[in-house]
Structure formats: structure tokens, C-alpha cells
N, CA and C atoms of all chains as a GROMACS GRO file, in nm:
protein
  600
    1MET      N    1 -11.803   6.447   0.909
    1MET     CA    2 -11.842   6.374   0.853
    1MET      C    3 -11.745   6.269   0.886
    2GLU      N    4 -11.615   6.268   0.869
    2GLU     CA    5 -11.505   6.168   0.919
    2GLU      C    6 -11.534   6.149   1.106
    3GLU      N    7 -11.562   6.261   1.160
    3GLU     CA    8 -11.567   6.288   1.309
    3GLU      C    9 -11.704   6.197   1.338
    4LEU      N   10 -11.809   6.197   1.269
    4LEU     CA   11 -11.927   6.147   1.287
    4LEU      C   12 -11.927   5.996   1.270
    5LEU      N   13 -11.833   5.944   1.189
    5LEU     CA   14 -11.782   5.808   1.078
    5LEU      C   15 -11.701   5.777   1.249
    6LYS      N   16 -11.629   5.833   1.280
    6LYS     CA   17 -11.524   5.750   1.388
    6LYS      C   18 -11.618   5.728   1.516
    7ASP      N   19 -11.721   5.815   1.552
    7ASP     CA   20 -11.816   5.802   1.668
    7ASP      C   21 -11.875   5.709   1.642
    8VAL      N   22 -11.956   5.680   1.541
    8VAL     CA   23 -12.052   5.539   1.496
    8VAL      C   24 -11.969   5.415   1.512
    9ARG      N   25 -11.866   5.441   1.440
    9ARG     CA   26 -11.791   5.278   1.459
    9ARG      C   27 -11.746   5.273   1.601
   10LEU      N   28 -11.740   5.350   1.672
   10LEU     CA   29 -11.667   5.311   1.792
   10LEU      C   30 -11.788   5.270   1.871
   11HIS      N   31 -11.905   5.324   1.834
   11HIS     CA   32 -12.039   5.348   1.957
   11HIS      C   33 -12.071   5.180   1.907
   12ILE      N   34 -12.056   5.118   1.782
   12ILE     CA   35 -12.082   5.000   1.727
   12ILE      C   36 -11.963   4.933   1.790
   13TYR      N   37 -11.875   4.920   1.823
   13TYR     CA   38 -11.797   4.818   1.846
   13TYR      C   39 -11.791   4.820   1.989
   14ALA      N   40 -11.826   4.918   2.091
   14ALA     CA   41 -11.859   4.900   2.220
   14ALA      C   42 -11.982   4.892   2.242
   15GLN      N   43 -12.099   4.864   2.177
   15GLN     CA   44 -12.217   4.789   2.214
   15GLN      C   45 -12.230   4.640   2.187
   16MET      N   46 -12.143   4.637   2.091
   16MET     CA   47 -12.084   4.498   2.035
   16MET      C   48 -11.989   4.423   2.118
   17ILE      N   49 -11.897   4.460   2.218
   17ILE     CA   50 -11.856   4.414   2.307
   17ILE      C   51 -11.912   4.395   2.436
   18ALA      N   52 -11.981   4.490   2.486
   18ALA     CA   53 -12.072   4.542   2.618
   18ALA      C   54 -12.219   4.370   2.618
   19THR      N   55 -12.287   4.379   2.456
   19THR     CA   56 -12.383   4.301   2.486
   19THR      C   57 -12.370   4.246   2.358
   20ALA      N   58 -12.275   4.198   2.277
   20ALA     CA   59 -12.288   4.074   2.177
   20ALA      C   60 -12.382   4.092   2.083
   21ALA      N   61 -12.413   4.239   2.069
   21ALA     CA   62 -12.505   4.249   1.969
   21ALA      C   63 -12.476   4.398   1.864
   22ALA      N   64 -12.485   4.434   1.785
   22ALA     CA   65 -12.501   4.537   1.720
   22ALA      C   66 -12.577   4.656   1.700
   23PRO      N   67 -12.527   4.752   1.734
   23PRO     CA   68 -12.688   4.838   1.780
   23PRO      C   69 -12.754   4.893   1.626
   24ALA      N   70 -12.886   4.919   1.649
   24ALA     CA   71 -12.947   4.971   1.539
   24ALA      C   72 -12.882   5.107   1.531
   25ALA      N   73 -12.935   5.159   1.394
   25ALA     CA   74 -12.890   5.322   1.363
   25ALA      C   75 -13.007   5.407   1.464
   26ALA      N   76 -13.086   5.390   1.489
   26ALA     CA   77 -13.154   5.478   1.569
   26ALA      C   78 -13.121   5.478   1.708
   27GLU      N   79 -13.074   5.346   1.749
   27GLU     CA   80 -13.010   5.382   1.916
   27GLU      C   81 -12.896   5.419   1.903
   28THR      N   82 -12.814   5.403   1.792
   28THR     CA   83 -12.709   5.490   1.811
   28THR      C   84 -12.691   5.647   1.794
   29ALA      N   85 -12.819   5.670   1.694
   29ALA     CA   86 -12.835   5.802   1.708
   29ALA      C   87 -12.884   5.890   1.852
   30ARG      N   88 -12.933   5.752   1.897
   30ARG     CA   89 -13.016   5.828   2.038
   30ARG      C   90 -12.858   5.845   2.143
   31VAL      N   91 -12.772   5.784   2.140
   31VAL     CA   92 -12.704   5.742   2.260
   31VAL      C   93 -12.602   5.902   2.200
   32LEU      N   94 -12.567   5.885   2.045
   32LEU     CA   95 -12.482   5.978   1.984
   32LEU      C   96 -12.525   6.155   2.008
   33ALA      N   97 -12.688   6.157   2.038
   33ALA     CA   98 -12.720   6.267   2.039
   33ALA      C   99 -12.708   6.322   1.883
   34VAL      N  100 -12.741   6.242   1.778
   34VAL     CA  101 -12.725   6.269   1.625
   34VAL      C  102 -12.867   6.229   1.567
   35PRO      N  103 -12.899   6.299   1.459
   35PRO     CA  104 -13.008   6.288   1.341
   35PRO      C  105 -12.986   6.155   1.288
   36VAL      N  106 -13.112   6.080   1.305
   36VAL     CA  107 -13.134   5.915   1.244
   36VAL      C  108 -13.053   5.908   1.112
   37ASP      N  109 -13.113   6.013   1.050
   37ASP     CA  110 -13.042   5.990   0.885
   37ASP      C  111 -12.899   5.978   0.901
   38ALA      N  112 -12.836   6.042   0.968
   38ALA     CA  113 -12.714   6.112   0.991
   38ALA      C  114 -12.640   5.972   0.998
   39VAL      N  115 -12.675   5.925   1.114
   39VAL     CA  116 -12.630   5.804   1.144
   39VAL      C  117 -12.642   5.677   1.035
   40GLU      N  118 -12.777   5.701   1.004
   40GLU     CA  119 -12.822   5.562   0.845
   40GLU      C  120 -12.689   5.592   0.762
   41ASN      N  121 -12.701   5.732   0.749
   41ASN     CA  122 -12.638   5.723   0.629
   41ASN      C  123 -12.417   5.722   0.660
   42ALA      N  124 -12.404   5.724   0.784
   42ALA     CA  125 -12.276   5.680   0.823
   42ALA      C  126 -12.253   5.552   0.823
   43TYR      N  127 -12.375   5.456   0.839
   43TYR     CA  128 -12.397   5.295   0.806
   43TYR      C  129 -12.350   5.256   0.658
   44ARG      N  130 -12.409   5.336   0.599
   44ARG     CA  131 -12.384   5.302   0.462
   44ARG      C  132 -12.245   5.333   0.410
   45VAL      N  133 -12.162   5.450   0.451
   45VAL     CA  134 -12.028   5.468   0.452
   45VAL      C  135 -11.954   5.398   0.477
   46LEU      N  136 -11.997   5.356   0.628
   46LEU     CA  137 -11.886   5.285   0.693
   46LEU      C  138 -11.883   5.125   0.618
   47ALA      N  139 -12.007   5.068   0.562
   47ALA     CA  140 -11.983   4.947   0.473
   47ALA      C  141 -11.937   4.952   0.341
   48GLU      N  142 -11.974   5.093   0.295
   48GLU     CA  143 -11.927   5.131   0.150
   48GLU      C  144 -11.779   5.110   0.159
   49ARG      N  145 -11.675   5.128   0.276
   49ARG     CA  146 -11.570   5.163   0.286
   49ARG      C  147 -11.531   5.065   0.326
   50ARG      N  148 -11.581   4.915   0.391
   50ARG     CA  149 -11.581   4.746   0.410
   50ARG      C  150 -11.521   4.785   0.567
   51MET      N  151 -11.594   4.890   0.638
   51MET     CA  152 -11.547   4.881   0.794
   51MET      C  153 -11.643   4.789   0.888
   52LEU      N  154 -11.779   4.792   0.776
   52LEU     CA  155 -11.874   4.679   0.839
   52LEU      C  156 -11.932   4.640   0.746
   53VAL      N  157 -12.015   4.524   0.760
   53VAL     CA  158 -12.099   4.440   0.649
   53VAL      C  159 -12.268   4.482   0.712
   54LEU      N  160 -12.343   4.501   0.610
   54LEU     CA  161 -12.487   4.501   0.665
   54LEU      C  162 -12.565   4.403   0.579
   55ARG      N  163 -12.660   4.370   0.630
   55ARG     CA  164 -12.732   4.253   0.576
   55ARG      C  165 -12.797   4.333   0.451
   56PRO      N  166 -12.775   4.264   0.346
   56PRO     CA  167 -12.811   4.297   0.210
   56PRO      C  168 -12.980   4.350   0.192
   57GLY      N  169 -12.945   4.506   0.122
   57GLY     CA  170 -13.090   4.556   0.112
   57GLY      C  171 -13.119   4.644   0.276
   58THR      N  172 -13.053   4.598   0.368
   58THR     CA  173 -13.068   4.699   0.500
   58THR      C  174 -12.966   4.756   0.547
   59LEU      N  175 -13.015   4.822   0.674
   59LEU     CA  176 -12.934   4.885   0.775
   59LEU      C  177 -12.908   4.822   0.862
   60THR      N  178 -12.902   4.652   0.866
   60THR     CA  179 -12.932   4.570   0.997
   60THR      C  180 -12.720   4.565   0.981
   61ILE      N  181 -12.666   4.563   1.091
   61ILE     CA  182 -12.516   4.552   1.073
   61ILE      C  183 -12.552   4.346   1.080
   62TRP      N  184 -12.455   4.362   0.986
   62TRP     CA  185 -12.436   4.163   0.994
   62TRP      C  186 -12.331   4.140   1.023
   63MET      N  187 -12.216   4.236   1.024
   63MET     CA  188 -12.071   4.200   1.013
   63MET      C  189 -11.978   4.329   1.088
   64ALA      N  190 -11.954   4.334   1.212
   64ALA     CA  191 -11.832   4.420   1.250
   64ALA      C  192 -11.742   4.338   1.291
   65MET      N  193 -11.679   4.354   1.173
   65MET     CA  194 -11.558   4.219   1.213
   65MET      C  195 -11.444   4.254   1.300
   66PRO      N  196 -11.382   4.159   1.406
   66PRO     CA  197 -11.430   4.006   1.333
   66PRO      C  198 -11.590   3.990   1.430
   67PHE      N  199 -11.660   4.044   1.499
   67PHE     CA  200 -11.797   4.001   1.532
   67PHE      C  201 -11.888   3.994   1.412
   68SER      N  202 -11.983   3.891   1.460
   68SER     CA  203 -12.080   3.858   1.366
   68SER      C  204 -12.211   3.889   1.463
   69ASN      N  205 -12.293   3.951   1.379
   69ASN     CA  206 -12.428   3.986   1.477
   69ASN      C  207 -12.552   3.893   1.437
   70VAL      N  208 -12.506   3.785   1.367
   70VAL     CA  209 -12.613   3.678   1.366
   70VAL      C  210 -12.531   3.550   1.403
   71GLN      N  211 -12.605   3.432   1.434
   71GLN     CA  212 -12.541   3.299   1.488
   71GLN      C  213 -12.440   3.270   1.366
   72THR      N  214 -12.335   3.196   1.447
   72THR     CA  215 -12.231   3.148   1.325
   72THR      C  216 -12.179   3.004   1.360
   73GLN      N  217 -12.116   2.932   1.316
   73GLN     CA  218 -12.042   2.837   1.375
   73GLN      C  219 -11.881   2.837   1.496
   74PHE      N  220 -11.887   2.978   1.469
   74PHE     CA  221 -11.801   3.007   1.579
   74PHE      C  222 -11.828   3.103   1.694
   75THR      N  223 -11.816   3.039   1.794
   75THR     CA  224 -11.871   3.087   1.912
   75THR      C  225 -11.705   3.127   2.027
   76VAL      N  226 -11.692   3.243   2.079
   76VAL     CA  227 -11.589   3.302   2.157
   76VAL      C  228 -11.643   3.332   2.288
   77ILE      N  229 -11.612   3.289   2.369
   77ILE     CA  230 -11.645   3.326   2.495
   77ILE      C  231 -11.473   3.396   2.579
   78ALA      N  232 -11.528   3.508   2.596
   78ALA     CA  233 -11.426   3.612   2.654
   78ALA      C  234 -11.463   3.723   2.710
   79GLY      N  235 -11.387   3.749   2.842
   79GLY     CA  236 -11.457   3.847   2.925
   79GLY      C  237 -11.593   3.772   2.955
   80GLY      N  238 -11.609   3.690   2.994
   80GLY     CA  239 -11.749   3.634   3.060
   80GLY      C  240 -11.855   3.698   2.974
   81ARG      N  241 -11.827   3.682   2.821
   81ARG     CA  242 -11.887   3.692   2.728
   81ARG      C  243 -11.927   3.589   2.645
   82ALA      N  244 -12.056   3.577   2.586
   82ALA     CA  245 -12.011   3.518   2.437
   82ALA      C  246 -12.045   3.584   2.325
   83TYR      N  247 -11.962   3.541   2.220
   83TYR     CA  248 -11.995   3.634   2.124
   83TYR      C  249 -11.984   3.549   1.977
   84TYR      N  250 -12.031   3.597   1.898
   84TYR     CA  251 -12.019   3.466   1.734
   84TYR      C  252 -11.886   3.564   1.684
   85ALA      N  253 -11.830   3.500   1.611
   85ALA     CA  254 -11.743   3.511   1.494
   85ALA      C  255 -11.762   3.520   1.376
   86ASN      N  256 -11.706   3.568   1.257
   86ASN     CA  257 -11.780   3.538   1.097
   86ASN      C  258 -11.695   3.405   1.053
   87CYS      N  259 -11.573   3.375   1.133
   87CYS     CA  260 -11.499   3.270   1.052
   87CYS      C  261 -11.378   3.211   1.179
   88ALA      N  262 -11.291   3.107   1.117
   88ALA     CA  263 -11.217   3.082   1.238
   88ALA      C  264 -11.118   3.166   1.284
   89TRP      N  265 -11.072   3.263   1.141
   89TRP     CA  266 -10.957   3.347   1.155
   89TRP      C  267 -11.059   3.523   1.266
   90ASP      N  268 -11.127   3.505   1.209
   90ASP     CA  269 -11.226   3.596   1.303
   90ASP      C  270 -11.269   3.531   1.467
   91ALA      N  271 -11.234   3.440   1.480
   91ALA     CA  272 -11.254   3.372   1.587
   91ALA      C  273 -11.150   3.406   1.703
   92PHE      N  274 -11.028   3.404   1.637
   92PHE     CA  275 -10.898   3.438   1.682
   92PHE      C  276 -10.914   3.579   1.754
   93GLY      N  277 -10.972   3.639   1.619
   93GLY     CA  278 -10.958   3.768   1.580
   93GLY      C  279 -11.058   3.864   1.717
   94VAL      N  280 -11.104   3.789   1.780
   94VAL     CA  281 -11.251   3.840   1.907
   94VAL      C  282 -11.134   3.851   1.961
   95ALA      N  283 -11.017   3.723   2.009
   95ALA     CA  284 -10.953   3.748   2.111
   95ALA      C  285 -10.854   3.848   2.113
   96ALA      N  286 -10.827   3.896   2.007
   96ALA     CA  287 -10.678   3.990   1.937
   96ALA      C  288 -10.734   4.095   1.996
   97LEU      N  289 -10.872   4.127   1.936
   97LEU     CA  290 -10.937   4.260   1.946
   97LEU      C  291 -10.953   4.303   2.130
   98LEU      N  292 -11.000   4.214   2.197
   98LEU     CA  293 -11.071   4.221   2.306
   98LEU      C  294 -10.911   4.212   2.406
   99ASP      N  295 -10.782   4.155   2.339
   99ASP     CA  296 -10.646   4.133   2.422
   99ASP      C  297 -10.681   4.049   2.542
  100ALA      N  298 -10.781   3.954   2.550
  100ALA     CA  299 -10.824   3.857   2.632
  100ALA      C  300 -10.789   3.743   2.606
  101ASP      N  301 -10.826   3.647   2.709
  101ASP     CA  302 -10.794   3.507   2.706
  101ASP      C  303 -10.952   3.456   2.656
  102ALA      N  304 -10.965   3.375   2.575
  102ALA     CA  305 -11.076   3.315   2.518
  102ALA      C  306 -11.100   3.172   2.510
  103ARG      N  307 -11.186   3.139   2.490
  103ARG     CA  308 -11.231   2.983   2.458
  103ARG      C  309 -11.298   2.999   2.340
  104ILE      N  310 -11.253   2.925   2.224
  104ILE     CA  311 -11.317   2.906   2.058
  104ILE      C  312 -11.389   2.798   2.033
  105PHE      N  313 -11.526   2.786   2.052
  105PHE     CA  314 -11.584   2.687   2.016
  105PHE      C  315 -11.660   2.670   1.855
  106THR      N  316 -11.580   2.545   1.799
  106THR     CA  317 -11.669   2.515   1.669
  106THR      C  318 -11.701   2.369   1.629
  107THR      N  319 -11.701   2.321   1.523
  107THR     CA  320 -11.716   2.200   1.496
  107THR      C  321 -11.611   2.184   1.394
  108CYS      N  322 -11.534   2.092   1.373
  108CYS     CA  323 -11.454   2.049   1.247
  108CYS      C  324 -11.517   2.026   1.127
  109ALA      N  325 -11.457   2.117   1.030
  109ALA     CA  326 -11.520   2.108   0.899
  109ALA      C  327 -11.488   1.968   0.828
  110ASP      N  328 -11.427   1.872   0.863
  110ASP     CA  329 -11.324   1.794   0.790
  110ASP      C  330 -11.456   1.664   0.861
  111CYS      N  331 -11.448   1.621   0.987
  111CYS     CA  332 -11.518   1.541   1.075
  111CYS      C  333 -11.631   1.557   1.136
  112GLY      N  334 -11.657   1.670   1.203
  112GLY     CA  335 -11.784   1.753   1.241
  112GLY      C  336 -11.759   1.730   1.392
  113GLY      N  337 -11.660   1.684   1.420
  113GLY     CA  338 -11.640   1.654   1.572
  113GLY      C  339 -11.684   1.829   1.620
  114ALA      N  340 -11.662   1.845   1.786
  114ALA     CA  341 -11.670   1.953   1.819
  114ALA      C  342 -11.538   1.980   1.876
  115LEU      N  343 -11.516   2.138   1.861
  115LEU     CA  344 -11.371   2.145   1.899
  115LEU      C  345 -11.381   2.271   1.978
  116GLU      N  346 -11.273   2.267   2.078
  116GLU     CA  347 -11.262   2.394   2.136
  116GLU      C  348 -11.048   2.419   2.163
  117ARG      N  349 -11.082   2.552   2.121
  117ARG     CA  350 -10.948   2.599   2.151
  117ARG      C  351 -10.904   2.712   2.228
  118LYS      N  352 -10.809   2.744   2.287
  118LYS     CA  353 -10.794   2.826   2.355
  118LYS      C  354 -10.708   2.927   2.354
  119VAL      N  355 -10.718   3.047   2.380
  119VAL     CA  356 -10.586   3.132   2.375
  119VAL      C  357 -10.588   3.170   2.516
  120THR      N  358 -10.483   3.170   2.599
  120THR     CA  359 -10.447   3.200   2.734
  120THR      C  360 -10.308   3.289   2.723
  121GLY      N  361 -10.311   3.394   2.773
  121GLY     CA  362 -10.196   3.459   2.786
  121GLY      C  363 -10.125   3.504   2.657
  122GLY      N  364 -10.181   3.554   2.571
  122GLY     CA  365 -10.141   3.598   2.433
  122GLY      C  366 -10.095   3.466   2.347
  123VAL      N  367 -10.154   3.344   2.402
  123VAL     CA  368 -10.066   3.214   2.304
  123VAL      C  369 -10.207   3.093   2.299
  124VAL      N  370 -10.202   3.050   2.170
  124VAL     CA  371 -10.266   2.930   2.129
  124VAL      C  372 -10.185   2.825   2.228
  125THR      N  373 -10.291   2.758   2.332
  125THR     CA  374 -10.253   2.674   2.416
  125THR      C  375 -10.297   2.498   2.362
  126GLU      N  376 -10.366   2.534   2.272
  126GLU     CA  377 -10.426   2.395   2.232
  126GLU      C  378 -10.398   2.375   2.014
  127ARG      N  379 -10.275   2.337   1.984
  127ARG     CA  380 -10.259   2.400   1.867
  127ARG      C  381 -10.294   2.282   1.750
  128ARG      N  382 -10.363   2.192   1.807
  128ARG     CA  383 -10.382   2.059   1.712
  128ARG      C  384 -10.501   2.110   1.592
  129GLY      N  385 -10.488   2.110   1.482
  129GLY     CA  386 -10.600   2.162   1.396
  129GLY      C  387 -10.544   2.234   1.293
  130LEU      N  388 -10.596   2.278   1.201
  130LEU     CA  389 -10.538   2.365   1.081
  130LEU      C  390 -10.705   2.437   1.058
  131VAL      N  391 -10.686   2.571   1.003
  131VAL     CA  392 -10.773   2.643   0.903
  131VAL      C  393 -10.739   2.665   0.761
  132HIS      N  394 -10.850   2.657   0.720
  132HIS     CA  395 -10.883   2.632   0.561
  132HIS      C  396 -10.927   2.748   0.493
  133PHE      N  397 -10.878   2.832   0.485
  133PHE     CA  398 -10.888   2.967   0.375
  133PHE      C  399 -10.931   2.944   0.217
  134ALA      N  400 -11.083   2.956   0.185
  134ALA     CA  401 -11.112   2.894   0.025
  134ALA      C  402 -11.060   2.991  -0.038
  135LEU      N  403 -11.068   3.088  -0.025
  135LEU     CA  404 -11.083   3.209  -0.093
  135LEU      C  405 -10.936   3.280  -0.100
  136PRO      N  406 -10.846   3.339  -0.212
  136PRO     CA  407 -10.752   3.422  -0.154
  136PRO      C  408 -10.804   3.560  -0.118
  137PRO      N  409 -10.727   3.634  -0.087
  137PRO     CA  410 -10.769   3.753  -0.015
  137PRO      C  411 -10.827   3.841  -0.127
  138ARG      N  412 -10.809   3.857  -0.273
  138ARG     CA  413 -10.832   3.947  -0.351
  138ARG      C  414 -10.974   3.924  -0.401
  139ARG      N  415 -11.004   3.789  -0.353
  139ARG     CA  416 -11.163   3.766  -0.360
  139ARG      C  417 -11.254   3.763  -0.220
  140TRP      N  418 -11.177   3.791  -0.103
  140TRP     CA  419 -11.278   3.788  -0.014
  140TRP      C  420 -11.403   3.860  -0.016
  141TRP      N  421 -11.394   4.003  -0.071
  141TRP     CA  422 -11.519   4.037  -0.073
  141TRP      C  423 -11.593   4.065  -0.223
  142ASP      N  424 -11.552   3.964  -0.252
  142ASP     CA  425 -11.624   3.907  -0.396
  142ASP      C  426 -11.791   3.867  -0.359
  143ASP      N  427 -11.792   3.784  -0.219
  143ASP     CA  428 -11.935   3.763  -0.147
  143ASP      C  429 -11.852   3.730  -0.048
  144VAL      N  430 -11.826   3.862   0.068
  144VAL     CA  431 -11.798   3.810   0.193
  144VAL      C  432 -11.859   3.704   0.302
  145GLY      N  433 -11.997   3.746   0.261
  145GLY     CA  434 -12.094   3.609   0.353
  145GLY      C  435 -12.046   3.502   0.322
  146PHE      N  436 -12.018   3.429   0.219
  146PHE     CA  437 -11.888   3.312   0.187
  146PHE      C  438 -11.763   3.315   0.212
  147THR      N  439 -11.704   3.434   0.239
  147THR     CA  440 -11.568   3.415   0.284
  147THR      C  441 -11.545   3.380   0.403
  148MET      N  442 -11.559   2.340  -0.341
  148MET     CA  443 -11.518   2.409  -0.202
  148MET      C  444 -11.345   2.439  -0.303
  149PRO      N  445 -11.337   2.531  -0.285
  149PRO     CA  446 -11.165   2.558  -0.354
  149PRO      C  447 -11.083   2.507  -0.244
  150ARG      N  448 -10.996   2.469  -0.354
  150ARG     CA  449 -10.872   2.401  -0.261
  150ARG      C  450 -10.804   2.486  -0.177
  151GLY      N  451 -10.774   2.601  -0.202
  151GLY     CA  452 -10.730   2.737  -0.106
  151GLY      C  453 -10.601   2.711  -0.044
  152ALA      N  454 -10.646   2.746   0.080
  152ALA     CA  455 -10.472   2.739   0.137
  152ALA      C  456 -10.511   2.721   0.273
  153VAL      N  457 -10.373   2.658   0.346
  153VAL     CA  458 -10.440   2.589   0.550
  153VAL      C  459 -10.296   2.667   0.611
  154LEU      N  460 -10.373   2.740   0.697
  154LEU     CA  461 -10.262   2.770   0.799
  154LEU      C  462 -10.314   2.686   0.935
  155THR      N  463 -10.170   2.676   0.976
  155THR     CA  464 -10.179   2.616   1.132
  155THR      C  465 -10.269   2.749   1.238
  156LEU      N  466 -10.296   2.686   1.359
  156LEU     CA  467 -10.362   2.798   1.447
  156LEU      C  468 -10.308   2.879   1.462
  157ASP      N  469 -10.117   2.888   1.496
  157ASP     CA  470 -10.023   2.993   1.536
  157ASP      C  471 -10.027   3.085   1.424
  158GLU      N  472 -10.044   3.012   1.290
  158GLU     CA  473 -10.026   3.103   1.168
  158GLU      C  474 -10.152   3.178   1.194
  159THR      N  475 -10.246   3.148   1.219
  159THR     CA  476 -10.426   3.181   1.213
  159THR      C  477 -10.420   3.287   1.340
  160TRP      N  478 -10.347   3.253   1.460
  160TRP     CA  479 -10.351   3.363   1.554
  160TRP      C  480 -10.253   3.471   1.510
  161ALA      N  481 -10.142   3.465   1.468
  161ALA     CA  482 -10.078   3.574   1.432
  161ALA      C  483 -10.130   3.646   1.338
  162MET      N  484 -10.225   3.608   1.211
  162MET     CA  485 -10.260   3.686   1.154
  162MET      C  486 -10.431   3.776   1.209
  163ALA      N  487 -10.434   3.703   1.314
  163ALA     CA  488 -10.575   3.752   1.394
  163ALA      C  489 -10.500   3.911   1.455
  164LYS      N  490 -10.424   3.881   1.512
  164LYS     CA  491 -10.337   3.980   1.622
  164LYS      C  492 -10.338   4.074   1.520
  165LEU      N  493 -10.278   4.058   1.404
  165LEU     CA  494 -10.203   4.130   1.312
  165LEU      C  495 -10.357   4.228   1.236
  166TRP      N  496 -10.423   4.178   1.238
  166TRP     CA  497 -10.522   4.236   1.164
  166TRP      C  498 -10.639   4.328   1.263
  167TYR      N  499 -10.641   4.221   1.403
  167TYR     CA  500 -10.760   4.312   1.487
  167TYR      C  501 -10.714   4.358   1.584
  168HIS      N  502 -10.547   4.391   1.596
  168HIS     CA  503 -10.521   4.422   1.748
  168HIS      C  504 -10.564   4.581   1.756
  169ASP      N  505 -10.571   4.673   1.656
  169ASP     CA  506 -10.568   4.778   1.655
  169ASP      C  507 -10.689   4.848   1.606
  170ARG      N  508 -10.815   4.737   1.616
  170ARG     CA  509 -10.918   4.789   1.539
  170ARG      C  510 -11.015   4.882   1.644
  171LEU      N  511 -11.024   4.878   1.800
  171LEU     CA  512 -11.067   4.996   1.897
  171LEU      C  513 -10.992   5.132   1.886
  172ASP      N  514 -10.875   5.106   1.801
  172ASP     CA  515 -10.795   5.260   1.802
  172ASP      C  516 -10.924   5.361   1.712
  173PRO      N  517 -10.937   5.474   1.760
  173PRO     CA  518 -11.030   5.576   1.695
  173PRO      C  519 -10.984   5.616   1.579
  174ALA      N  520 -10.829   5.605   1.552
  174ALA     CA  521 -10.817   5.637   1.418
  174ALA      C  522 -10.793   5.547   1.311
  175TRP      N  523 -10.799   5.412   1.379
  175TRP     CA  524 -10.820   5.286   1.290
  175TRP      C  525 -10.855   5.325   1.162
  176ARG      N  526 -10.806   5.274   1.027
  176ARG     CA  527 -10.877   5.300   0.882
  176ARG      C  528 -10.823   5.092   0.837
  177ARG      N  529 -10.852   5.099   0.712
  177ARG     CA  530 -10.878   5.000   0.678
  177ARG      C  531 -10.701   5.008   0.566
  178ARG      N  532 -10.641   4.902   0.590
  178ARG     CA  533 -10.474   4.901   0.517
  178ARG      C  534 -10.529   4.966   0.390
  179THR      N  535 -10.398   5.004   0.316
  179THR     CA  536 -10.378   4.982   0.162
  179THR      C  537 -10.392   4.868   0.111
  180VAL      N  538 -10.385   4.865  -0.014
  180VAL     CA  539 -10.316   4.702  -0.069
  180VAL      C  540 -10.156   4.687  -0.024
  181GLU      N  541 -10.122   4.779  -0.022
  181GLU     CA  542  -9.968   4.768  -0.040
  181GLU      C  543  -9.950   4.757   0.129
  182GLU      N  544 -10.004   4.768   0.167
  182GLU     CA  545  -9.995   4.805   0.339
  182GLU      C  546 -10.036   4.630   0.379
  183THR      N  547 -10.155   4.574   0.332
  183THR     CA  548 -10.181   4.459   0.328
  183THR      C  549 -10.110   4.355   0.298
  184ARG      N  550  -9.994   4.408   0.193
  184ARG     CA  551  -9.886   4.296   0.120
  184ARG      C  552  -9.800   4.300   0.221
  185GLU      N  553  -9.799   4.395   0.279
  185GLU     CA  554  -9.667   4.382   0.345
  185GLU      C  555  -9.698   4.351   0.513
  186ALA      N  556  -9.789   4.369   0.546
  186ALA     CA  557  -9.855   4.292   0.685
  186ALA      C  558  -9.857   4.129   0.643
  187PHE      N  559  -9.887   4.069   0.516
  187PHE     CA  560  -9.900   3.908   0.541
  187PHE      C  561  -9.779   3.904   0.511
  188ALA      N  562  -9.711   3.985   0.463
  188ALA     CA  563  -9.530   3.927   0.428
  188ALA      C  564  -9.462   3.895   0.542
  189SER      N  565  -9.537   3.987   0.617
  189SER     CA  566  -9.444   4.007   0.792
  189SER      C  567  -9.453   3.868   0.878
  190ILE      N  568  -9.610   3.823   0.838
  190ILE     CA  569  -9.637   3.689   0.875
  190ILE      C  570  -9.586   3.581   0.815
  191GLY      N  571  -9.535   3.597   0.699
  191GLY     CA  572  -9.452   3.443   0.634
  191GLY      C  573  -9.609   3.431   0.487
  192LEU      N  574  -9.673   3.529   0.459
  192LEU     CA  575  -9.795   3.482   0.393
  192LEU      C  576  -9.792   3.516   0.276
  193THR      N  577  -9.710   3.489   0.207
  193THR     CA  578  -9.632   3.525   0.060
  193THR      C  579  -9.687   3.407  -0.081
  194GLY      N  580  -9.648   3.428  -0.133
  194GLY     CA  581  -9.722   3.365  -0.273
  194GLY      C  582  -9.862   3.342  -0.346
  195GLU      N  583  -9.898   3.290  -0.424
  195GLU     CA  584  -9.942   3.348  -0.534
  195GLU      C  585 -10.116   3.354  -0.482
  196PHE      N  586 -10.111   3.287  -0.378
  196PHE     CA  587 -10.271   3.279  -0.306
  196PHE      C  588 -10.305   3.409  -0.212
  197TRP      N  589 -10.159   3.441  -0.178
  197TRP     CA  590 -10.194   3.553  -0.090
  197TRP      C  591 -10.166   3.707  -0.162
  198ALA      N  592 -10.160   3.707  -0.305
  198ALA     CA  593 -10.151   3.815  -0.376
  198ALA      C  594 -10.272   3.871  -0.385
  199LEU      N  595 -10.234   3.991  -0.357
  199LEU     CA  596 -10.363   4.110  -0.368
  199LEU      C  597 -10.403   4.156  -0.486
  200SER      N  598 -10.328   4.124  -0.621
  200SER     CA  599 -10.379   4.187  -0.778
  200SER      C  600 -10.314   4.048  -0.859
   0.00000   0.00000   0.00000
């Protein structure tokens, strides 16, 4: 079981990095040559362990943190591909996970203006701005979509 | 919207690296509460807001 969970998790991230979209369980099953029901169960277990987030009531991946599988206000361009991140922290997280230069695009929550920030050579090159964490970490999983 | 906490971009970047640099490691697992507390503290995130219980 643990070996399958590892393989499934790594495949999800590999696909997310390669295509900016998370794979369906059937696709993961095909690639890993594993029965679909086993992969569906792996998706459930990974979600229960908070290693990914499924859309409520489905087996569709919503978040493979820091990536979002749905459009968000945080776009990250890295490695020649555009990704959606779940929040500002995760936008920087995409650069950290990929260990790559990145351009982060969002809008200012205060004034609504367009913002671009860059990570270049492991450094944030434009430091103006602040990131608001509305909830303390002990409450992040109360409603992870809001978080 | 709760008042929450505010981090600089450098602090957010430090947090992002701490959290995600090893996510592709096959052996990656979620941190325990104690490990998370220590990780936050290592980048200066302490105090009531960052307390985990």
C-alpha cells in the first residue's frame, strides 16, 4: 500500500509539472499498470492524509500543493509552463518545488492592481508587497479552500 | 476577513522553500506537529498566531 501511495503521488506531481494538470485516477492507473480501484483508493488515502485535496465528493484532484488543478488568482510561469497556485505562499512554493526561476502574477488584494514578482537565482528580486495569512495554521485545514 | 498575520515576500519565500523544497522526494511525508512547530520557529514564525494547538 505505501509503495503504491508513493508511486501515485509521484505520478500526480510528474503530470502536474509536465502538463499543469493533475491526472484522473484512470489515467494514473493506466500509466502505473495498476487496477483503477486501487488508484482510486490511493487518491482517497492521500487526501485523508492531507497530501492532496480532492474536489468535494469526487476523486478529481483539486490541489496537489502547491499546485492548483483549477484556475486561481495566482499564476506562476516557470520552466516554460504556466501553473496555477493555491495562494501566495504556494505561488512561491511552485518556484521552490521546481527549484527554478519563476514569475508570479496576481492582483493586489488591497488595491486590485496587477502584480508581478520574480524569483531569480533563488532570490526574490522585487520585494515590495506583503502576504496576508487570514487564518492561523492550526485552522488551515478547517476549510482548506478558504485557506 | 480575519486580521491574521502578514509576512514580507522574503519571509513568504523562506516559508515556501521550507515547505516545498523536498515535495518531490519519494520519501516525503507530512511533518508532525512538533516538526512543523520547529520548522516555523527556524524561520522566525513564532507566537500565538503560529502556535499549532
